[in-house]
Steps between C-alpha positions, in 0.01 A plus 500: 500500500508769767317745268211262455456471863485869547236527222299238682511687826385820320206322340391386840536853631643373832688712732690370807465740795610463867207649675410352848138411544299217642516188295795618298822300446832634387560461132127467424405669175216747485305507173351838401197533286583778237119550421456631845776750451352677206380778722858610580572702188171697474521575882852639444391694198225677714687543833827616374381828345275556799799459726730734294235779512452453872868509551526818302214657703673395834839619371336848426344514851842416655748687299301742274698601189742215523233266368609643166815301525302195579285541201808563274654179626188306426486645144869412441435140614188480274690626191768249568252211529314617184817526306613153607163346393517690170846371430411141566201513288692666211776236528255209512298625181759641248224596246400809717 
């Protein structure tokens, strides 16, 4: 029975928050429209590489040659993320 209630709550996409604002009562649910949030993923896909490049540039200005370590750390994290994604895809589709 409890599982069914959780599914109904997910379908309505309601999130209970405790934010004080005019006309708001404690325990009131806030409904989010997922159609309006479609911009988040493309925005992150564009701004993250720009931020990384800007951070590398500022690191070079601040510490010079030590930015090499920063670039190596970013490369290690990228390789780890790619290997996790490839492993998940390989396990999901055993025909590959």
